[in-house]
DOKE-748104 format. One record per residue (C-alpha): residue number from 1; residue in three letters; x, y, z. Coordinates in Angstrom, 3 decimals, always signed. Example, Ala and Ser with C-alpha at 12.3 -4.5 7.8 and 13.67 -1.06 7.14 Angstrom:
{r 1; "ALA"; {+12.300; -4.500; +7.800}};
{r 2; "SER"; {+13.670; -1.060; +7.140}};
This chain:
{r 1; "MET"; {-2.274; -58.539; -24.742}};
{r 2; "PHE"; {+1.207; -57.667; -26.005}};
{r 3; "SER"; {-0.222; -56.103; -29.129}};
{r 4; "ASP"; {-2.575; -53.993; -27.016}};
{r 5; "LEU"; {+0.326; -52.663; -24.975}};
{r 6; "THR"; {+2.271; -51.949; -28.141}};
{r 7; "THR"; {-0.652; -50.102; -29.613}};
{r 8; "PHE"; {-1.148; -48.121; -26.378}};
{r 9; "ALA"; {+2.528; -47.208; -26.248}};
{r 10; "GLN"; {+2.594; -46.142; -29.877}};
{r 11; "THR"; {-0.640; -44.215; -29.549}};
{r 12; "TYR"; {-0.095; -42.451; -26.240}};
{r 13; "LEU"; {+3.287; -42.995; -24.579}};
{r 14; "VAL"; {+5.560; -42.349; -27.559}};
{r 15; "PRO"; {+3.867; -39.052; -28.534}};
{r 16; "LEU"; {+3.817; -38.019; -24.864}};
{r 17; "GLY"; {+7.490; -38.891; -24.525}};
{r 18; "TRP"; {+8.388; -36.810; -27.582}};
{r 19; "LYS"; {+6.321; -33.946; -26.182}};
{r 20; "LEU"; {+8.114; -34.166; -22.832}};
{r 21; "ILE"; {+11.502; -34.224; -24.568}};
{r 22; "GLY"; {+10.437; -31.260; -26.668}};
{r 23; "ALA"; {+9.222; -29.406; -23.549}};
{r 24; "ILE"; {+12.560; -30.010; -21.790}};
{r 25; "VAL"; {+14.530; -28.870; -24.831}};
{r 26; "LEU"; {+12.276; -25.826; -25.189}};
{r 27; "TRP"; {+12.718; -24.959; -21.488}};
{r 28; "PHE"; {+16.508; -24.946; -21.651}};
{r 29; "ALA"; {+16.686; -23.372; -25.103}};
{r 30; "GLY"; {+14.115; -20.752; -24.120}};
{r 31; "GLY"; {+15.999; -19.984; -20.897}};
{r 32; "TRP"; {+19.198; -19.539; -22.896}};
{r 33; "VAL"; {+17.441; -17.191; -25.327}};
{r 34; "ILE"; {+15.912; -15.211; -22.440}};
{r 35; "GLN"; {+19.365; -14.738; -20.906}};
{r 36; "LEU"; {+20.700; -13.475; -24.233}};
{r 37; "VAL"; {+17.772; -11.080; -24.627}};
{r 38; "CYS"; {+18.155; -9.722; -21.082}};
{r 39; "LYS"; {+21.911; -9.278; -21.497}};
{r 40; "GLY"; {+21.382; -7.495; -24.804}};
{r 41; "LEU"; {+18.773; -5.287; -23.162}};
{r 42; "ASP"; {+21.204; -4.464; -20.321}};
{r 43; "ARG"; {+23.930; -3.518; -22.823}};
{r 44; "ALA"; {+21.526; -1.344; -24.813}};
{r 45; "LEU"; {+20.411; +0.495; -21.670}};
{r 46; "ALA"; {+24.025; +0.884; -20.514}};
{r 47; "ARG"; {+24.938; +2.539; -23.834}};
{r 48; "ARG"; {+22.154; +5.045; -23.196}};
{r 49; "SER"; {+23.591; +5.756; -19.698}};
{r 50; "THR"; {+20.370; +4.583; -18.061}};
{r 51; "ASP"; {+20.233; +4.693; -14.281}};
{r 52; "PRO"; {+21.475; +1.335; -12.853}};
{r 53; "THR"; {+18.392; +0.959; -10.648}};
{r 54; "LEU"; {+16.079; +1.483; -13.628}};
{r 55; "VAL"; {+18.115; -1.120; -15.547}};
{r 56; "LYS"; {+17.418; -3.604; -12.724}};
{r 57; "TYR"; {+13.692; -2.809; -12.911}};
{r 58; "ILE"; {+13.551; -3.338; -16.678}};
{r 59; "HIS"; {+15.711; -6.482; -16.501}};
{r 60; "ALA"; {+13.516; -8.069; -13.821}};
{r 61; "GLY"; {+10.289; -7.151; -15.621}};
{r 62; "ALA"; {+11.498; -8.463; -18.989}};
{r 63; "ASN"; {+12.774; -11.692; -17.417}};
{r 64; "VAL"; {+9.452; -12.399; -15.676}};
{r 65; "ALA"; {+7.378; -11.599; -18.781}};
{r 66; "LEU"; {+9.516; -13.814; -21.039}};
{r 67; "ARG"; {+9.463; -16.674; -18.523}};
{r 68; "ILE"; {+5.658; -16.557; -18.440}};
{r 69; "LEU"; {+5.527; -16.657; -22.244}};
{r 70; "LEU"; {+7.944; -19.602; -22.223}};
{r 71; "ILE"; {+5.783; -21.536; -19.749}};
{r 72; "ILE"; {+2.682; -20.878; -21.861}};
{r 73; "ALA"; {+4.545; -22.115; -24.954}};
{r 74; "ILE"; {+5.616; -25.302; -23.134}};
{r 75; "LEU"; {+2.067; -25.967; -21.943}};
{r 76; "SER"; {+0.812; -25.454; -25.484}};
{r 77; "LEU"; {+3.421; -27.934; -26.743}};
{r 78; "LEU"; {+2.190; -30.499; -24.202}};
{r 79; "GLY"; {-1.345; -30.061; -25.500}};
{r 80; "ILE"; {-2.682; -28.170; -22.499}};
{r 81; "GLU"; {-5.251; -25.487; -23.271}};
{r 82; "THR"; {-3.424; -22.186; -22.666}};
{r 83; "THR"; {-6.421; -19.874; -23.094}};
{r 84; "SER"; {-7.875; -20.868; -19.746}};
{r 85; "PHE"; {-4.378; -20.801; -18.245}};
{r 86; "ALA"; {-3.883; -17.192; -19.379}};
{r 87; "ALA"; {-7.273; -16.293; -17.910}};
{r 88; "LEU"; {-6.222; -17.956; -14.649}};
{r 89; "ILE"; {-3.023; -15.889; -14.574}};
{r 90; "ALA"; {-5.063; -12.730; -15.101}};
{r 91; "ALA"; {-7.450; -13.677; -12.289}};
{r 92; "VAL"; {-4.559; -14.468; -9.961}};
{r 93; "GLY"; {-2.985; -11.144; -10.863}};
{r 94; "VAL"; {-6.164; -9.277; -9.941}};
{r 95; "ALA"; {-6.400; -11.158; -6.636}};
{r 96; "ILE"; {-2.778; -10.462; -5.799}};
{r 97; "GLY"; {-3.214; -6.828; -6.741}};
{r 98; "ALA"; {-6.167; -6.480; -4.381}};
{r 99; "ALA"; {-4.401; -8.276; -1.537}};
{r 100; "TRP"; {-1.028; -6.597; -2.011}};
{r 101; "GLY"; {-2.198; -3.115; -2.930}};
{r 102; "GLY"; {+0.354; -1.502; -0.623}};
{r 103; "LEU"; {+3.186; -3.576; -2.054}};
{r 104; "LEU"; {+2.241; -2.682; -5.613}};
{r 105; "ALA"; {+1.943; +0.975; -4.597}};
{r 106; "ASN"; {+5.518; +0.807; -3.319}};
{r 107; "PHE"; {+6.601; -0.773; -6.613}};
{r 108; "ALA"; {+4.859; +1.918; -8.679}};
{r 109; "ALA"; {+6.333; +4.659; -6.480}};
{r 110; "GLY"; {+9.780; +3.138; -6.962}};
{r 111; "VAL"; {+9.360; +3.339; -10.735}};
{r 112; "PHE"; {+8.410; +7.020; -10.485}};
{r 113; "LEU"; {+11.354; +7.721; -8.167}};
{r 114; "ILE"; {+13.686; +6.281; -10.799}};
{r 115; "ILE"; {+12.039; +8.131; -13.696}};
{r 116; "LEU"; {+11.570; +11.530; -12.008}};
{r 117; "ARG"; {+14.889; +11.293; -10.082}};
{r 118; "PRO"; {+14.201; +13.632; -7.123}};
{r 119; "PHE"; {+17.338; +12.061; -5.617}};
{r 120; "LYS"; {+19.957; +9.462; -6.447}};
{r 121; "VAL"; {+22.143; +7.000; -4.579}};
{r 122; "GLY"; {+24.638; +8.935; -2.430}};
{r 123; "ASP"; {+22.381; +11.953; -1.845}};
{r 124; "THR"; {+21.440; +12.973; +1.678}};
{r 125; "ILE"; {+17.681; +13.418; +1.912}};
{r 126; "SER"; {+14.873; +13.863; +4.388}};
{r 127; "ALA"; {+11.705; +11.971; +3.440}};
{r 128; "GLY"; {+9.176; +9.672; +5.040}};
{r 129; "GLY"; {+10.210; +10.893; +8.491}};
{r 130; "VAL"; {+13.837; +9.782; +8.001}};
{r 131; "THR"; {+16.974; +11.797; +7.278}};
{r 132; "GLY"; {+19.956; +9.955; +5.866}};
{r 133; "THR"; {+22.160; +9.103; +2.907}};
{r 134; "VAL"; {+20.521; +7.041; +0.155}};
{r 135; "ARG"; {+22.245; +3.663; -0.279}};
{r 136; "GLU"; {+19.810; +1.887; -2.603}};
{r 137; "ILE"; {+16.527; +2.578; -4.373}};
{r 138; "GLY"; {+14.969; -0.876; -4.415}};
{r 139; "LEU"; {+11.882; -2.330; -6.071}};
{r 140; "PHE"; {+9.733; -1.715; -3.001}};
{r 141; "VAL"; {+11.845; +0.124; -0.409}};
{r 142; "THR"; {+14.634; +2.695; -0.312}};
{r 143; "SER"; {+17.465; +2.134; +2.152}};
{r 144; "LEU"; {+19.114; +5.070; +3.929}};
{r 145; "ASP"; {+22.007; +5.362; +6.375}};
{r 146; "THR"; {+21.211; +7.818; +9.162}};
{r 147; "GLY"; {+23.727; +10.098; +10.869}};
{r 148; "ASP"; {+24.311; +7.546; +13.642}};
{r 149; "ASN"; {+25.066; +4.881; +10.988}};
{r 150; "ALA"; {+21.785; +2.979; +11.275}};
{r 151; "ARG"; {+20.343; +1.386; +8.124}};
{r 152; "VAL"; {+16.681; +2.354; +7.667}};
{r 153; "TYR"; {+14.340; +0.911; +5.027}};
{r 154; "VAL"; {+11.456; +3.168; +3.994}};
{r 155; "GLY"; {+8.602; +2.148; +1.687}};
{r 156; "ASN"; {+8.857; +3.878; -1.683}};
{r 157; "ASN"; {+5.226; +4.962; -1.557}};
{r 158; "LYS"; {+5.770; +6.693; +1.800}};
{r 159; "ILE"; {+8.743; +8.577; +0.351}};
{r 160; "PHE"; {+7.000; +9.489; -2.906}};
{r 161; "SER"; {+3.846; +10.712; -1.147}};
{r 162; "ASP"; {+5.828; +12.839; +1.338}};
{r 163; "ASN"; {+7.814; +16.052; +0.962}};
{r 164; "ILE"; {+11.350; +15.187; -0.165}};
{r 165; "VAL"; {+14.235; +17.422; +0.936}};
{r 166; "ASN"; {+17.391; +16.740; -1.081}};
{r 167; "PHE"; {+20.360; +18.303; +0.696}};
{r 168; "ASN"; {+22.571; +17.559; -2.316}};
{r 169; "GLY"; {+20.196; +19.113; -4.820}};
{r 170; "ASN"; {+22.149; +22.410; -4.950}};
{r 171; "PRO"; {+25.924; +22.904; -5.115}};
{r 172; "TYR"; {+26.115; +24.864; -1.832}};
{r 173; "ARG"; {+24.138; +25.383; +1.371}};
{r 174; "ARG"; {+23.771; +28.091; +4.011}};
{r 175; "VAL"; {+24.714; +27.440; +7.628}};
{r 176; "ASP"; {+22.127; +29.074; +9.907}};
{r 177; "LEU"; {+23.459; +29.990; +13.355}};
{r 178; "ALA"; {+22.915; +32.821; +15.802}};
{r 179; "THR"; {+24.717; +34.334; +18.791}};
{r 180; "GLN"; {+23.384; +36.422; +21.646}};
{r 181; "VAL"; {+25.433; +39.441; +22.808}};
{r 182; "ASP"; {+24.957; +41.400; +25.979}};
{r 183; "HIS"; {+23.534; +44.954; +26.248}};
{r 184; "SER"; {+27.038; +46.228; +27.001}};
{r 185; "VAL"; {+28.397; +44.997; +23.648}};
{r 186; "ASP"; {+28.179; +47.213; +20.576}};
{r 187; "PRO"; {+26.515; +44.889; +18.025}};
{r 188; "GLN"; {+28.333; +46.545; +15.109}};
{r 189; "ILE"; {+31.709; +45.762; +16.707}};
{r 190; "ALA"; {+30.584; +42.193; +17.320}};
{r 191; "ILE"; {+29.483; +41.881; +13.685}};
{r 192; "ALA"; {+32.819; +43.213; +12.384}};
{r 193; "LEU"; {+34.816; +40.796; +14.578}};
{r 194; "LEU"; {+32.616; +37.867; +13.610}};
{r 195; "ARG"; {+32.852; +38.674; +9.908}};
{r 196; "GLU"; {+36.640; +38.816; +10.054}};
{r 197; "ARG"; {+36.834; +35.509; +11.906}};
{r 198; "ILE"; {+34.207; +33.672; +9.832}};
{r 199; "ASN"; {+35.997; +34.555; +6.583}};
{r 200; "LYS"; {+39.075; +32.687; +7.876}};
{r 201; "ILE"; {+37.219; +29.400; +8.335}};
{r 202; "PRO"; {+38.306; +26.807; +5.725}};
{r 203; "ASN"; {+35.771; +26.100; +2.963}};
{r 204; "VAL"; {+33.569; +29.125; +3.701}};
{r 205; "LEU"; {+32.516; +30.490; +0.312}};
{r 206; "ALA"; {+33.397; +34.055; -0.645}};
{r 207; "THR"; {+30.418; +34.082; -3.019}};
{r 208; "PRO"; {+27.794; +34.199; -1.677}};
{r 209; "ALA"; {+29.425; +36.116; +1.156}};
{r 210; "PRO"; {+28.639; +35.251; +4.785}};
{r 211; "GLU"; {+25.549; +37.029; +6.109}};
{r 212; "ILE"; {+26.069; +38.468; +9.625}};
{r 213; "ASN"; {+23.282; +40.787; +10.755}};
{r 214; "ILE"; {+21.216; +41.831; +13.747}};
{r 215; "MET"; {+18.083; +39.715; +13.832}};
{r 216; "GLN"; {+16.379; +41.371; +16.794}};
{r 217; "PHE"; {+16.812; +43.025; +20.182}};
{r 218; "ASN"; {+15.540; +41.163; +23.217}};
{r 219; "ALA"; {+15.815; +41.250; +27.010}};
{r 220; "TYR"; {+19.466; +40.108; +26.839}};
{r 221; "GLY"; {+20.685; +42.478; +24.130}};
{r 222; "ALA"; {+21.174; +41.944; +20.390}};
{r 223; "LEU"; {+20.632; +38.593; +18.684}};
{r 224; "ILE"; {+23.028; +38.315; +15.747}};
{r 225; "THR"; {+22.591; +35.812; +12.931}};
{r 226; "VAL"; {+25.734; +34.173; +11.540}};
{r 227; "ARG"; {+25.134; +32.589; +8.115}};
{r 228; "PRO"; {+28.141; +31.486; +6.072}};
{r 229; "TYR"; {+27.791; +29.459; +2.872}};
{r 230; "ALA"; {+29.628; +26.206; +2.105}};
{r 231; "ASN"; {+29.717; +23.527; -0.539}};
{r 232; "THR"; {+27.356; +20.691; +0.315}};
{r 233; "ASP"; {+30.171; +18.275; +1.143}};
{r 234; "ASP"; {+31.715; +20.803; +3.558}};
{r 235; "TYR"; {+28.488; +21.798; +5.318}};
{r 236; "TRP"; {+29.018; +20.106; +8.673}};
{r 237; "GLN"; {+32.678; +21.067; +8.905}};
{r 238; "VAL"; {+31.753; +24.737; +8.371}};
{r 239; "TYR"; {+28.817; +24.380; +10.775}};
{r 240; "TYR"; {+30.972; +23.198; +13.676}};
{r 241; "ASP"; {+33.865; +25.542; +12.877}};
{r 242; "THR"; {+31.460; +28.485; +12.844}};
{r 243; "ASN"; {+30.180; +27.584; +16.305}};
{r 244; "GLN"; {+33.785; +27.412; +17.517}};
{r 245; "ALA"; {+34.573; +30.767; +15.906}};
{r 246; "ILE"; {+31.635; +32.422; +17.677}};
{r 247; "VAL"; {+32.928; +31.198; +21.033}};
{r 248; "GLU"; {+36.480; +32.352; +20.280}};
{r 249; "VAL"; {+35.403; +35.852; +19.178}};
{r 250; "GLY"; {+33.384; +36.383; +22.351}};
{r 251; "ALA"; {+36.209; +35.135; +24.584}};
{r 252; "GLN"; {+38.997; +37.101; +22.866}};
{r 253; "ALA"; {+36.970; +40.340; +22.793}};
{r 254; "GLY"; {+35.951; +39.928; +26.440}};
{r 255; "PHE"; {+32.237; +40.186; +25.726}};
{r 256; "ALA"; {+30.100; +40.014; +28.850}};
{r 257; "VAL"; {+27.845; +37.006; +29.338}};
{r 258; "PRO"; {+24.314; +38.017; +28.233}};
{r 259; "GLU"; {+21.946; +38.677; +31.095}};
{r 260; "THR"; {+18.547; +40.284; +31.464}};
{r 261; "ARG"; {+18.177; +43.704; +32.989}};
{r 262; "VAL"; {+15.146; +44.952; +34.856}};
{r 263; "ALA"; {+14.749; +48.605; +35.808}};
{r 264; "ILE"; {+12.833; +49.247; +39.041}};
{r 265; "ARG"; {+11.894; +52.884; +39.690}};
{r 266; "ASN"; {+10.254; +54.411; +42.697}};
{r 267; "VAL"; {+7.403; +56.548; +41.373}};
{r 268; "SER"; {+6.171; +57.743; +44.788}};
């Protein structure tokens, strides 16, 4: 009886024990090697000035792929057939892909957003029905802070498949405003006064020069467009100051409040 147990232990338990010890050593050693590889990859990408979000993508992908290879190696060490295991992983991947098609579409769109770079963190954009400042381009969603300081998360695929307006894409922007003047006001005088006042607004660019022109004549009088240019960071300050300047010019010049006029003639 004792000899049978000894034989069983020597035949099965001892080899299994060594395999388990080897698997544990391989797991920790492999994890240590994977950390070194990922850190080296991060440093190599940093030297190439790669976008931080893209670095996170590559780091996560490399870590997952190496962990899977490590698990397969450990199973092989334990004597488990890894060919069928690899086939099982492939089948599970196909099933997950079919079930989570939208999630994978968001992931793929996120990769393209990082590679094509239609915007970056800190840009103010309008996409996917949301306008706000980009805070993070994640694996599946992009987070934006709206003007009222709400954090909105939009799926990357919705952003990538929509028109993207990047308000920081160009160094300066045009402020589009208009003012209505009464029939009694000479529009050329109004334009001259507005031009003089608009040029005094801080951060209004001299080049391109402000565009102040008559857009059309309507039942109230002349509709004048007021379009100064400003650096992107100064846009809203110039926008509000221009509105204030329009009010001040009308008040100081004593312009009449626009009103419609109807002529009624007796033709009898």
